[in-house]
N, CA, C and O atoms as CSV, one atom per row, in Angstrom:
chain,resi,resn,atom,element,x,y,z
A,1,MET,N,N,15.937,-28.876,-4.266
A,1,MET,CA,C,14.604,-28.850,-4.860
A,1,MET,C,C,13.814,-27.674,-4.290
A,1,MET,O,O,13.865,-27.399,-3.091
A,2,THR,N,N,13.104,-27.005,-5.142
A,2,THR,CA,C,12.302,-25.859,-4.731
A,2,THR,C,C,10.839,-26.268,-4.667
A,2,THR,O,O,10.317,-26.890,-5.592
A,3,ASN,N,N,10.189,-25.917,-3.581
A,3,ASN,CA,C,8.757,-26.170,-3.414
A,3,ASN,C,C,8.004,-24.861,-3.589
A,3,ASN,O,O,8.417,-23.826,-3.066
A,4,TYR,N,N,6.897,-24.908,-4.326
A,4,TYR,CA,C,6.080,-23.731,-4.594
A,4,TYR,C,C,4.692,-23.940,-4.015
A,4,TYR,O,O,4.193,-25.063,-3.946
A,5,LYS,N,N,4.073,-22.830,-3.598
A,5,LYS,CA,C,2.674,-22.932,-3.161
A,5,LYS,C,C,1.976,-21.587,-3.328
A,5,LYS,O,O,2.592,-20.523,-3.270
A,6,TRP,N,N,0.665,-21.682,-3.539
A,6,TRP,CA,C,-0.192,-20.504,-3.636
A,6,TRP,C,C,-0.723,-20.183,-2.246
A,6,TRP,O,O,-1.021,-21.078,-1.455
A,7,LEU,N,N,-0.832,-18.913,-1.971
A,7,LEU,CA,C,-1.510,-18.437,-0.771
A,7,LEU,C,C,-2.518,-17.398,-1.252
A,7,LEU,O,O,-2.139,-16.377,-1.826
A,8,VAL,N,N,-3.789,-17.659,-1.017
A,8,VAL,CA,C,-4.834,-16.725,-1.440
A,8,VAL,C,C,-5.076,-15.755,-0.296
A,8,VAL,O,O,-5.517,-16.152,0.783
A,9,SER,N,N,-4.784,-14.474,-0.536
A,9,SER,CA,C,-4.902,-13.455,0.510
A,9,SER,C,C,-6.337,-12.980,0.684
A,9,SER,O,O,-6.822,-12.834,1.806
A,10,SER,N,N,-7.010,-12.740,-0.433
A,10,SER,CA,C,-8.405,-12.312,-0.369
A,10,SER,C,C,-9.039,-12.435,-1.743
A,10,SER,O,O,-8.358,-12.584,-2.757
A,11,LEU,N,N,-10.365,-12.368,-1.745
A,11,LEU,CA,C,-11.146,-12.437,-2.979
A,11,LEU,C,C,-12.096,-11.246,-3.011
A,11,LEU,O,O,-12.946,-11.097,-2.133
A,12,ASP,N,N,-11.947,-10.400,-4.027
A,12,ASP,CA,C,-12.890,-9.300,-4.214
A,12,ASP,C,C,-14.075,-9.837,-5.010
A,12,ASP,O,O,-13.904,-10.629,-5.936
A,13,SER,N,N,-15.268,-9.400,-4.642
A,13,SER,CA,C,-16.472,-9.921,-5.301
A,13,SER,C,C,-17.472,-8.817,-5.584
A,13,SER,O,O,-17.550,-7.818,-4.869
A,14,TYR,N,N,-18.237,-9.025,-6.649
A,14,TYR,CA,C,-19.372,-8.158,-6.927
A,14,TYR,C,C,-20.545,-8.684,-6.100
A,14,TYR,O,O,-20.833,-9.880,-6.141
A,15,PRO,N,N,-21.227,-7.817,-5.352
A,15,PRO,CA,C,-22.395,-8.287,-4.600
A,15,PRO,C,C,-23.453,-8.896,-5.524
A,15,PRO,O,O,-24.117,-9.872,-5.175
A,16,LYS,N,N,-23.595,-8.281,-6.737
A,16,LYS,CA,C,-24.555,-8.793,-7.724
A,16,LYS,C,C,-24.047,-8.371,-9.102
A,16,LYS,O,O,-23.700,-7.208,-9.308
A,17,ASN,N,N,-24.005,-9.313,-10.042
A,17,ASN,CA,C,-23.546,-8.940,-11.384
A,17,ASN,C,C,-24.729,-8.759,-12.335
A,17,ASN,O,O,-25.886,-8.866,-11.929
A,18,ALA,N,N,-24.427,-8.484,-13.599
A,18,ALA,CA,C,-25.471,-8.190,-14.591
A,18,ALA,C,C,-26.421,-9.362,-14.825
A,18,ALA,O,O,-27.573,-9.160,-15.208
A,19,GLU,N,N,-25.947,-10.577,-14.598
A,19,GLU,CA,C,-26.796,-11.761,-14.796
A,19,GLU,C,C,-27.619,-12.094,-13.555
A,19,GLU,O,O,-28.372,-13.068,-13.544
A,20,GLY,N,N,-27.468,-11.267,-12.492
A,20,GLY,CA,C,-28.224,-11.508,-11.272
A,20,GLY,C,C,-27.550,-12.468,-10.303
A,20,GLY,O,O,-28.128,-12.815,-9.273
A,21,LEU,N,N,-26.332,-12.900,-10.622
A,21,LEU,CA,C,-25.590,-13.779,-9.713
A,21,LEU,C,C,-25.062,-12.955,-8.545
A,21,LEU,O,O,-24.742,-11.778,-8.708
A,22,THR,N,N,-24.971,-13.564,-7.375
A,22,THR,CA,C,-24.497,-12.826,-6.193
A,22,THR,C,C,-23.129,-13.313,-5.747
A,22,THR,O,O,-22.752,-14.467,-5.952
A,23,ASP,N,N,-22.397,-12.389,-5.127
A,23,ASP,CA,C,-21.054,-12.657,-4.583
A,23,ASP,C,C,-20.157,-13.299,-5.642
A,23,ASP,O,O,-19.600,-14.379,-5.440
A,24,VAL,N,N,-20.034,-12.610,-6.766
A,24,VAL,CA,C,-19.264,-13.105,-7.907
A,24,VAL,C,C,-17.819,-12.629,-7.773
A,24,VAL,O,O,-17.553,-11.427,-7.760
A,25,ILE,N,N,-16.904,-13.564,-7.676
A,25,ILE,CA,C,-15.480,-13.229,-7.523
A,25,ILE,C,C,-15.001,-12.520,-8.778
A,25,ILE,O,O,-15.218,-12.989,-9.896
A,26,CYS,N,N,-14.338,-11.371,-8.575
A,26,CYS,CA,C,-13.830,-10.606,-9.715
A,26,CYS,C,C,-12.313,-10.403,-9.660
A,26,CYS,O,O,-11.684,-10.203,-10.698
A,27,VAL,N,N,-11.718,-10.449,-8.463
A,27,VAL,CA,C,-10.270,-10.272,-8.327
A,27,VAL,C,C,-9.753,-11.225,-7.250
A,27,VAL,O,O,-10.311,-11.324,-6.158
A,28,ILE,N,N,-8.673,-11.919,-7.591
A,28,ILE,CA,C,-7.992,-12.790,-6.631
A,28,ILE,C,C,-6.697,-12.091,-6.217
A,28,ILE,O,O,-5.885,-11.725,-7.067
A,29,HIS,N,N,-6.510,-11.908,-4.921
A,29,HIS,CA,C,-5.252,-11.393,-4.376
A,29,HIS,C,C,-4.462,-12.611,-3.926
A,29,HIS,O,O,-4.931,-13.399,-3.104
A,30,TYR,N,N,-3.266,-12.759,-4.467
A,30,TYR,CA,C,-2.507,-13.981,-4.188
A,30,TYR,C,C,-1.059,-13.689,-3.837
A,30,TYR,O,O,-0.527,-12.614,-4.114
A,31,ARG,N,N,-0.447,-14.678,-3.223
A,31,ARG,CA,C,0.991,-14.733,-3.031
A,31,ARG,C,C,1.423,-16.082,-3.595
A,31,ARG,O,O,0.764,-17.101,-3.387
A,32,TYR,N,N,2.526,-16.066,-4.302
A,32,TYR,CA,C,3.101,-17.323,-4.774
A,32,TYR,C,C,4.444,-17.431,-4.081
A,32,TYR,O,O,5.286,-16.540,-4.195
A,33,GLN,N,N,4.640,-18.515,-3.368
A,33,GLN,CA,C,5.803,-18.650,-2.501
A,33,GLN,C,C,6.680,-19.812,-2.937
A,33,GLN,O,O,6.203,-20.805,-3.486
A,34,ALA,N,N,7.972,-19.664,-2.678
A,34,ALA,CA,C,8.938,-20.725,-2.956
A,34,ALA,C,C,9.820,-20.908,-1.738
A,34,ALA,O,O,10.152,-19.961,-1.025
A,35,GLU,N,N,10.184,-22.156,-1.527
A,35,GLU,CA,C,11.085,-22.496,-0.431
A,35,GLU,C,C,12.098,-23.499,-0.957
A,35,GLU,O,O,11.748,-24.472,-1.624
A,36,GLN,N,N,13.357,-23.241,-0.645
A,36,GLN,CA,C,14.417,-24.134,-1.102
A,36,GLN,C,C,15.408,-24.342,0.035
A,36,GLN,O,O,15.816,-23.388,0.697
A,37,VAL,N,N,15.789,-25.592,0.255
A,37,VAL,CA,C,16.797,-25.911,1.270
A,37,VAL,C,C,18.089,-26.242,0.544
A,37,VAL,O,O,18.129,-27.096,-0.342
A,38,GLU,N,N,19.141,-25.546,0.943
A,38,GLU,CA,C,20.453,-25.788,0.355
A,38,GLU,C,C,21.499,-25.692,1.451
A,38,GLU,O,O,21.557,-24.704,2.182
A,39,ASN,N,N,22.314,-26.712,1.560
A,39,ASN,CA,C,23.360,-26.766,2.593
A,39,ASN,C,C,22.786,-26.508,3.979
A,39,ASN,O,O,23.336,-25.720,4.748
A,40,ASP,N,N,21.689,-27.168,4.294
A,40,ASP,CA,C,21.023,-27.066,5.599
A,40,ASP,C,C,20.502,-25.668,5.921
A,40,ASP,O,O,20.223,-25.366,7.081
A,41,LYS,N,N,20.370,-24.826,4.920
A,41,LYS,CA,C,19.796,-23.489,5.109
A,41,LYS,C,C,18.554,-23.366,4.229
A,41,LYS,O,O,18.561,-23.786,3.072
A,42,THR,N,N,17.489,-22.788,4.787
A,42,THR,CA,C,16.237,-22.636,4.053
A,42,THR,C,C,16.138,-21.223,3.503
A,42,THR,O,O,16.329,-20.245,4.226
A,43,TYR,N,N,15.838,-21.130,2.222
A,43,TYR,CA,C,15.651,-19.849,1.540
A,43,TYR,C,C,14.186,-19.734,1.150
A,43,TYR,O,O,13.540,-20.719,0.793
A,44,PHE,N,N,13.675,-18.507,1.225
A,44,PHE,CA,C,12.261,-18.251,0.990
A,44,PHE,C,C,12.117,-17.060,0.056
A,44,PHE,O,O,12.847,-16.076,0.179
A,45,ALA,N,N,11.175,-17.149,-0.878
A,45,ALA,CA,C,10.878,-16.030,-1.780
A,45,ALA,C,C,9.374,-15.975,-1.995
A,45,ALA,O,O,8.665,-16.968,-1.827
A,46,GLU,N,N,8.903,-14.782,-2.373
A,46,GLU,CA,C,7.466,-14.597,-2.533
A,46,GLU,C,C,7.193,-13.498,-3.540
A,46,GLU,O,O,7.917,-12.505,-3.608
A,47,VAL,N,N,6.141,-13.686,-4.320
A,47,VAL,CA,C,5.606,-12.619,-5.163
A,47,VAL,C,C,4.152,-12.414,-4.758
A,47,VAL,O,O,3.469,-13.352,-4.347
A,48,TYR,N,N,3.692,-11.172,-4.883
A,48,TYR,CA,C,2.312,-10.832,-4.547
A,48,TYR,C,C,1.694,-10.209,-5.782
A,48,TYR,O,O,2.333,-9.433,-6.493
A,49,GLY,N,N,0.457,-10.555,-6.025
A,49,GLY,CA,C,-0.207,-9.955,-7.171
A,49,GLY,C,C,-1.714,-10.125,-7.105
A,49,GLY,O,O,-2.266,-10.661,-6.144
A,50,THR,N,N,-2.347,-9.656,-8.146
A,50,THR,CA,C,-3.798,-9.806,-8.279
A,50,THR,C,C,-4.096,-10.337,-9.665
A,50,THR,O,O,-3.345,-10.116,-10.615
A,51,LEU,N,N,-5.192,-11.030,-9.753
A,51,LEU,CA,C,-5.662,-11.545,-11.032
A,51,LEU,C,C,-7.137,-11.204,-11.155
A,51,LEU,O,O,-7.951,-11.589,-10.316
A,52,SER,N,N,-7.466,-10.477,-12.214
A,52,SER,CA,C,-8.874,-10.207,-12.502
A,52,SER,C,C,-9.491,-11.458,-13.113
A,52,SER,O,O,-8.912,-12.085,-14.000
A,53,VAL,N,N,-10.663,-11.804,-12.627
A,53,VAL,CA,C,-11.346,-13.018,-13.065
A,53,VAL,C,C,-12.517,-12.604,-13.953
A,53,VAL,O,O,-13.301,-11.735,-13.572
A,54,PRO,N,N,-12.645,-13.218,-15.137
A,54,PRO,CA,C,-13.780,-12.864,-16.003
A,54,PRO,C,C,-15.095,-13.305,-15.378
A,54,PRO,O,O,-15.129,-14.216,-14.550
A,55,SER,N,N,-16.160,-12.658,-15.779
A,55,SER,CA,C,-17.490,-13.037,-15.284
A,55,SER,C,C,-17.779,-14.484,-15.674
A,55,SER,O,O,-17.502,-14.897,-16.800
A,56,PRO,N,N,-18.332,-15.243,-14.748
A,56,PRO,CA,C,-18.581,-16.656,-15.042
A,56,PRO,C,C,-19.809,-16.842,-15.928
A,56,PRO,O,O,-20.698,-15.993,-15.989
A,57,ASP,N,N,-19.823,-17.958,-16.598
A,57,ASP,CA,C,-21.014,-18.387,-17.331
A,57,ASP,C,C,-22.033,-18.781,-16.263
A,57,ASP,O,O,-21.717,-19.601,-15.401
A,58,PRO,N,N,-23.240,-18.226,-16.294
A,58,PRO,CA,C,-24.235,-18.573,-15.270
A,58,PRO,C,C,-24.463,-20.078,-15.122
A,58,PRO,O,O,-24.787,-20.548,-14.031
A,59,ALA,N,N,-24.296,-20.842,-16.210
A,59,ALA,CA,C,-24.495,-22.294,-16.133
A,59,ALA,C,C,-23.383,-22.979,-15.334
A,59,ALA,O,O,-23.584,-24.061,-14.783
A,60,ASP,N,N,-22.199,-22.337,-15.274
A,60,ASP,CA,C,-21.056,-22.929,-14.566
A,60,ASP,C,C,-20.758,-22.229,-13.241
A,60,ASP,O,O,-19.757,-22.533,-12.592
A,61,PHE,N,N,-21.613,-21.301,-12.839
A,61,PHE,CA,C,-21.342,-20.503,-11.642
A,61,PHE,C,C,-21.317,-21.371,-10.386
A,61,PHE,O,O,-22.185,-22.217,-10.170
A,62,VAL,N,N,-20.289,-21.129,-9.563
A,62,VAL,CA,C,-20.168,-21.811,-8.273
A,62,VAL,C,C,-20.436,-20.764,-7.197
A,62,VAL,O,O,-19.737,-19.752,-7.151
A,63,PRO,N,N,-21.428,-20.978,-6.329
A,63,PRO,CA,C,-21.693,-20.019,-5.259
A,63,PRO,C,C,-20.437,-19.784,-4.403
A,63,PRO,O,O,-19.630,-20.687,-4.185
A,64,TYR,N,N,-20.307,-18.550,-3.935
A,64,TYR,CA,C,-19.111,-18.144,-3.192
A,64,TYR,C,C,-18.783,-19.114,-2.061
A,64,TYR,O,O,-17.623,-19.491,-1.891
A,65,ASP,N,N,-19.767,-19.514,-1.302
A,65,ASP,CA,C,-19.498,-20.376,-0.142
A,65,ASP,C,C,-19.136,-21.815,-0.535
A,65,ASP,O,O,-18.847,-22.638,0.333
A,66,GLN,N,N,-19.150,-22.117,-1.834
A,66,GLN,CA,C,-18.752,-23.447,-2.302
A,66,GLN,C,C,-17.429,-23.428,-3.068
A,66,GLN,O,O,-16.957,-24.462,-3.540
A,67,VAL,N,N,-16.838,-22.234,-3.184
A,67,VAL,CA,C,-15.551,-22.106,-3.861
A,67,VAL,C,C,-14.479,-22.717,-2.963
A,67,VAL,O,O,-14.477,-22.492,-1.753
A,68,THR,N,N,-13.570,-23.490,-3.556
A,68,THR,CA,C,-12.510,-24.145,-2.786
A,68,THR,C,C,-11.148,-23.546,-3.134
A,68,THR,O,O,-10.980,-22.871,-4.149
A,69,TYR,N,N,-10.204,-23.812,-2.272
A,69,TYR,CA,C,-8.818,-23.404,-2.501
A,69,TYR,C,C,-8.321,-23.965,-3.839
A,69,TYR,O,O,-7.682,-23.255,-4.614
A,70,GLU,N,N,-8.615,-25.222,-4.099
A,70,GLU,CA,C,-8.173,-25.858,-5.341
A,70,GLU,C,C,-8.759,-25.166,-6.570
A,70,GLU,O,O,-8.076,-25.027,-7.584
A,71,MET,N,N,-10.017,-24.732,-6.491
A,71,MET,CA,C,-10.631,-24.006,-7.613
A,71,MET,C,C,-9.887,-22.705,-7.874
A,71,MET,O,O,-9.539,-22.390,-9.012
A,72,VAL,N,N,-9.650,-21.963,-6.814
A,72,VAL,CA,C,-8.976,-20.667,-6.969
A,72,VAL,C,C,-7.571,-20.878,-7.522
A,72,VAL,O,O,-7.131,-20.126,-8.391
A,73,CYS,N,N,-6.863,-21.889,-7.028
A,73,CYS,CA,C,-5.521,-22.173,-7.552
A,73,CYS,C,C,-5.577,-22.514,-9.038
A,73,CYS,O,O,-4.694,-22.112,-9.795
A,74,SER,N,N,-6.591,-23.243,-9.459
A,74,SER,CA,C,-6.711,-23.580,-10.890
A,74,SER,C,C,-6.967,-22.318,-11.713
A,74,SER,O,O,-6.472,-22.208,-12.835
A,75,TRP,N,N,-7.730,-21.368,-11.178
A,75,TRP,CA,C,-7.958,-20.092,-11.881
A,75,TRP,C,C,-6.652,-19.309,-11.979
A,75,TRP,O,O,-6.364,-18.701,-13.010
A,76,LEU,N,N,-5.865,-19.326,-10.908
A,76,LEU,CA,C,-4.574,-18.638,-10.928
A,76,LEU,C,C,-3.650,-19.263,-11.966
A,76,LEU,O,O,-3.005,-18.554,-12.738
A,77,GLU,N,N,-3.589,-20.573,-11.984
A,77,GLU,CA,C,-2.709,-21.266,-12.928
A,77,GLU,C,C,-3.149,-21.046,-14.372
A,77,GLU,O,O,-2.313,-20.972,-15.272
A,78,ALA,N,N,-4.457,-20.942,-14.597
A,78,ALA,CA,C,-4.958,-20.696,-15.951
A,78,ALA,C,C,-4.749,-19.247,-16.387
A,78,ALA,O,O,-4.568,-18.977,-17.574
A,79,GLY,N,N,-4.773,-18.322,-15.441
A,79,GLY,CA,C,-4.722,-16.905,-15.792
A,79,GLY,C,C,-3.368,-16.235,-15.682
A,79,GLY,O,O,-3.206,-15.091,-16.109
A,80,LEU,N,N,-2.385,-16.935,-15.110
A,80,LEU,CA,C,-1.064,-16.342,-14.905
A,80,LEU,C,C,0.004,-17.162,-15.611
A,80,LEU,O,O,-0.201,-18.333,-15.930
A,81,ASP,N,N,1.142,-16.532,-15.848
A,81,ASP,CA,C,2.298,-17.228,-16.413
A,81,ASP,C,C,3.076,-17.823,-15.244
A,81,ASP,O,O,3.995,-17.199,-14.715
A,82,GLN,N,N,2.699,-19.031,-14.850
A,82,GLN,CA,C,3.288,-19.664,-13.678
A,82,GLN,C,C,4.789,-19.895,-13.871
A,82,GLN,O,O,5.559,-19.790,-12.916
A,83,GLU,N,N,5.201,-20.204,-15.078
A,83,GLU,CA,C,6.626,-20.415,-15.355
A,83,GLU,C,C,7.428,-19.146,-15.089
A,83,GLU,O,O,8.519,-19.203,-14.520
A,84,ALA,N,N,6.888,-18.003,-15.500
A,84,ALA,CA,C,7.570,-16.720,-15.256
A,84,ALA,C,C,7.598,-16.401,-13.753
A,84,ALA,O,O,8.598,-15.894,-13.245
A,85,LEU,N,N,6.503,-16.698,-13.049
A,85,LEU,CA,C,6.484,-16.480,-11.598
A,85,LEU,C,C,7.545,-17.334,-10.910
A,85,LEU,O,O,8.255,-16.855,-10.025
A,86,GLU,N,N,7.651,-18.590,-11.315
A,86,GLU,CA,C,8.634,-19.479,-10.707
A,86,GLU,C,C,10.054,-19.023,-11.019
A,86,GLU,O,O,10.939,-19.134,-10.171
A,87,GLN,N,N,10.280,-18.512,-12.227
A,87,GLN,CA,C,11.609,-17.982,-12.562
A,87,GLN,C,C,11.942,-16.788,-11.684
A,87,GLN,O,O,13.074,-16.654,-11.218
A,88,ASN,N,N,10.954,-15.911,-11.455
A,88,ASN,CA,C,11.140,-14.769,-10.559
A,88,ASN,C,C,11.523,-15.252,-9.161
A,88,ASN,O,O,12.463,-14.730,-8.559
A,89,LEU,N,N,10.803,-16.240,-8.647
A,89,LEU,CA,C,11.091,-16.771,-7.314
A,89,LEU,C,C,12.471,-17.423,-7.274
A,89,LEU,O,O,13.218,-17.241,-6.312
A,90,ASN,N,N,12.806,-18.175,-8.305
A,90,ASN,CA,C,14.126,-18.810,-8.364
A,90,ASN,C,C,15.238,-17.767,-8.376
A,90,ASN,O,O,16.273,-17.957,-7.738
A,91,ASN,N,N,15.028,-16.668,-9.098
A,91,ASN,CA,C,16.015,-15.587,-9.129
A,91,ASN,C,C,16.177,-14.948,-7.752
A,91,ASN,O,O,17.292,-14.639,-7.332
A,92,GLN,N,N,15.049,-14.752,-7.045
A,92,GLN,CA,C,15.129,-14.191,-5.691
A,92,GLN,C,C,15.962,-15.090,-4.785
A,92,GLN,O,O,16.801,-14.610,-4.023
A,93,ILE,N,N,15.727,-16.389,-4.872
A,93,ILE,CA,C,16.472,-17.328,-4.023
A,93,ILE,C,C,17.944,-17.362,-4.434
A,93,ILE,O,O,18.823,-17.397,-3.572
A,94,ALA,N,N,18.220,-17.353,-5.733
A,94,ALA,CA,C,19.610,-17.337,-6.201
A,94,ALA,C,C,20.335,-16.097,-5.676
A,94,ALA,O,O,21.508,-16.174,-5.310
A,95,ASP,N,N,19.646,-14.960,-5.638
A,95,ASP,CA,C,20.251,-13.732,-5.116
A,95,ASP,C,C,20.507,-13.817,-3.618
A,95,ASP,O,O,21.434,-13.185,-3.112
A,96,GLN,N,N,19.698,-14.586,-2.906
A,96,GLN,CA,C,19.948,-14.782,-1.478
A,96,GLN,C,C,21.165,-15.688,-1.260
A,96,GLN,O,O,21.964,-15.461,-0.351
A,97,ILE,N,N,21.293,-16.711,-2.102
A,97,ILE,CA,C,22.409,-17.653,-1.968
A,97,ILE,C,C,23.715,-16.985,-2.378
A,97,ILE,O,O,24.729,-17.133,-1.695
A,98,ASN,N,N,23.697,-16.258,-3.479
A,98,ASN,CA,C,24.879,-15.553,-4.003
A,98,ASN,C,C,24.515,-14.100,-4.263
A,98,ASN,O,O,24.270,-13.719,-5.407
A,99,PRO,N,N,24.477,-13.271,-3.198
A,99,PRO,CA,C,24.033,-11.887,-3.380
A,99,PRO,C,C,24.984,-11.075,-4.259
A,99,PRO,O,O,26.204,-11.223,-4.196
A,100,LYS,N,N,24.384,-10.216,-5.075
A,100,LYS,CA,C,25.161,-9.314,-5.936
A,100,LYS,C,C,25.568,-8.058,-5.179
A,100,LYS,O,O,26.576,-7.429,-5.501
A,101,VAL,N,N,24.779,-7.695,-4.172
A,101,VAL,CA,C,25.039,-6.522,-3.346
A,101,VAL,C,C,24.828,-6.938,-1.904
A,101,VAL,O,O,23.871,-7.643,-1.584
A,102,ILE,N,N,25.727,-6.499,-1.036
A,102,ILE,CA,C,25.584,-6.785,0.389
A,102,ILE,C,C,25.714,-5.490,1.179
A,102,ILE,O,O,26.326,-4.532,0.707
A,103,SER,N,N,25.151,-5.458,2.359
A,103,SER,CA,C,25.283,-4.309,3.249
A,103,SER,C,C,26.267,-4.685,4.351
A,103,SER,O,O,26.007,-5.574,5.162
A,104,LEU,N,N,27.381,-4.003,4.362
A,104,LEU,CA,C,28.397,-4.234,5.388
A,104,LEU,C,C,28.191,-3.266,6.538
A,104,LEU,O,O,27.619,-2.193,6.346
A,105,PRO,N,N,28.651,-3.626,7.737
A,105,PRO,CA,C,28.580,-2.655,8.826
A,105,PRO,C,C,29.510,-1.483,8.505
A,105,PRO,O,O,30.533,-1.649,7.840
A,106,LEU,N,N,29.141,-0.315,8.983
A,106,LEU,CA,C,29.963,0.870,8.734
A,106,LEU,C,C,31.348,0.690,9.360
A,106,LEU,O,O,31.467,0.143,10.456
A,107,PRO,N,N,32.388,1.145,8.670
A,107,PRO,CA,C,33.735,1.026,9.229
A,107,PRO,C,C,34.084,2.192,10.166
A,107,PRO,O,O,35.249,2.390,10.510
A,108,PHE,N,N,33.086,2.945,10.565
A,108,PHE,CA,C,33.276,4.105,11.433
A,108,PHE,C,C,32.030,4.307,12.271
A,108,PHE,O,O,31.010,3.656,12.043
A,109,SER,N,N,32.107,5.201,13.235
A,109,SER,CA,C,30.939,5.575,14.034
A,109,SER,C,C,30.479,6.953,13.614
A,109,SER,O,O,31.300,7.838,13.372
A,110,ASN,N,N,29.183,7.142,13.526
A,110,ASN,CA,C,28.646,8.461,13.229
A,110,ASN,C,C,28.796,9.350,14.460
A,110,ASN,O,O,28.712,8.864,15.588
A,111,PRO,N,N,29.019,10.662,14.250
A,111,PRO,CA,C,29.122,11.564,15.405
A,111,PRO,C,C,27.768,11.671,16.109
A,111,PRO,O,O,26.715,11.596,15.475
A,112,GLN,N,N,27.815,11.843,17.404
A,112,GLN,CA,C,26.603,11.987,18.204
A,112,GLN,C,C,26.279,13.467,18.356
A,112,GLN,O,O,27.179,14.285,18.547
A,113,LEU,N,N,25.015,13.810,18.272
A,113,LEU,CA,C,24.565,15.177,18.466
A,113,LEU,C,C,24.428,15.425,19.950
A,113,LEU,O,O,23.744,14.681,20.652
A,114,SER,N,N,25.059,16.440,20.414
A,114,SER,CA,C,24.968,16.770,21.826
A,114,SER,C,C,23.566,17.280,22.127
A,114,SER,O,O,23.008,18.059,21.354
A,115,LEU,N,N,23.003,16.852,23.231
A,115,LEU,CA,C,21.665,17.311,23.614
A,115,LEU,C,C,21.659,18.795,23.963
A,115,LEU,O,O,20.604,19.429,23.944
A,116,GLN,N,N,22.812,19.350,24.277
A,116,GLN,CA,C,22.879,20.771,24.636
A,116,GLN,C,C,22.974,21.663,23.408
A,116,GLN,O,O,22.795,22.876,23.518
A,117,THR,N,N,23.246,21.102,22.264
A,117,THR,CA,C,23.345,21.882,21.040
A,117,THR,C,C,21.977,21.897,20.374
A,117,THR,O,O,21.430,20.849,20.031
A,118,LYS,N,N,21.430,23.093,20.196
A,118,LYS,CA,C,20.151,23.237,19.522
A,118,LYS,C,C,20.331,24.137,18.311
A,118,LYS,O,O,21.092,25.103,18.349
A,119,THR,N,N,19.640,23.817,17.263
A,119,THR,CA,C,19.671,24.679,16.093
A,119,THR,C,C,18.694,25.826,16.330
A,119,THR,O,O,17.871,25.773,17.244
A,120,ASN,N,N,18.790,26.856,15.506
A,120,ASN,CA,C,17.876,27.983,15.594
A,120,ASN,C,C,16.439,27.487,15.409
A,120,ASN,O,O,15.535,27.955,16.101
A,121,TYR,N,N,16.219,26.557,14.493
A,121,TYR,CA,C,14.888,26.018,14.259
A,121,TYR,C,C,14.362,25.328,15.514
A,121,TYR,O,O,13.212,25.531,15.902
A,122,GLU,N,N,15.208,24.512,16.147
A,122,GLU,CA,C,14.785,23.804,17.357
A,122,GLU,C,C,14.428,24.790,18.467
A,122,GLU,O,O,13.471,24.573,19.209
A,123,GLU,N,N,15.198,25.873,18.580
A,123,GLU,CA,C,14.902,26.863,19.618
A,123,GLU,C,C,13.550,27.518,19.362
A,123,GLU,O,O,12.787,27.763,20.297
A,124,GLN,N,N,13.253,27.800,18.094
A,124,GLN,CA,C,11.982,28.437,17.757
A,124,GLN,C,C,10.801,27.493,17.966
A,124,GLN,O,O,9.742,27.914,18.430
A,125,THR,N,N,10.977,26.242,17.631
A,125,THR,CA,C,9.849,25.323,17.677
A,125,THR,C,C,9.636,24.727,19.073
A,125,THR,O,O,8.575,24.165,19.344
A,126,THR,N,N,10.621,24.842,19.952
A,126,THR,CA,C,10.454,24.289,21.287
A,126,THR,C,C,10.118,25.373,22.306
A,126,THR,O,O,9.765,25.067,23.444
A,127,ALA,N,N,10.225,26.625,21.906
A,127,ALA,CA,C,9.864,27.720,22.820
A,127,ALA,C,C,8.351,27.837,22.924
A,127,ALA,O,O,7.643,27.532,21.965
A,128,PRO,N,N,7.847,28.271,24.064
A,128,PRO,CA,C,6.407,28.488,24.183
A,128,PRO,C,C,5.932,29.461,23.092
A,128,PRO,O,O,6.696,30.320,22.651
A,129,ILE,N,N,4.708,29.329,22.673
A,129,ILE,CA,C,4.153,30.151,21.591
A,129,ILE,C,C,4.345,31.627,21.856
A,129,ILE,O,O,4.663,32.375,20.932
A,130,SER,N,N,4.162,32.071,23.090
A,130,SER,CA,C,4.286,33.498,23.402
A,130,SER,C,C,5.702,34.000,23.225
A,130,SER,O,O,5.901,35.203,23.062
A,131,GLU,N,N,6.714,33.106,23.251
A,131,GLU,CA,C,8.100,33.540,23.101
A,131,GLU,C,C,8.598,33.385,21.665
A,131,GLU,O,O,9.705,33.828,21.358
A,132,GLN,N,N,7.821,32.775,20.783
A,132,GLN,CA,C,8.286,32.578,19.415
A,132,GLN,C,C,8.174,33.905,18.664
A,132,GLN,O,O,7.243,34.679,18.886
A,133,PRO,N,N,9.144,34.159,17.765
A,133,PRO,CA,C,9.131,35.431,16.997
A,133,PRO,C,C,7.970,35.538,16.061
A,133,PRO,O,O,7.832,36.540,15.360
């Protein structure tokens, strides 16, 4: 079973809008996270995004200091394609469980650069200014 949750990173606000309302939220910065446990291993995925919020009706305006996490989550759910976000998260987790590409350790060692070997550029840039050509 996959568990999903919203994490609100920040809220951008207009100090004052055209209707004279103050601290009006205009952009929600969010993360939508998923966690799934399979075979005693926990997998985690996340998407980050922003949602522009339309100007509120002055009759329904909620002052900034009275806005709750649940309110913001409801705005996110109303303004975003939550099903598509969850599919994205599920795909990320599926790729972790059954990766299509993996990084293997190199089957060789890279050569080491000797500290006594300097290139012409290194000699020019490490010499005192008075000795540079």
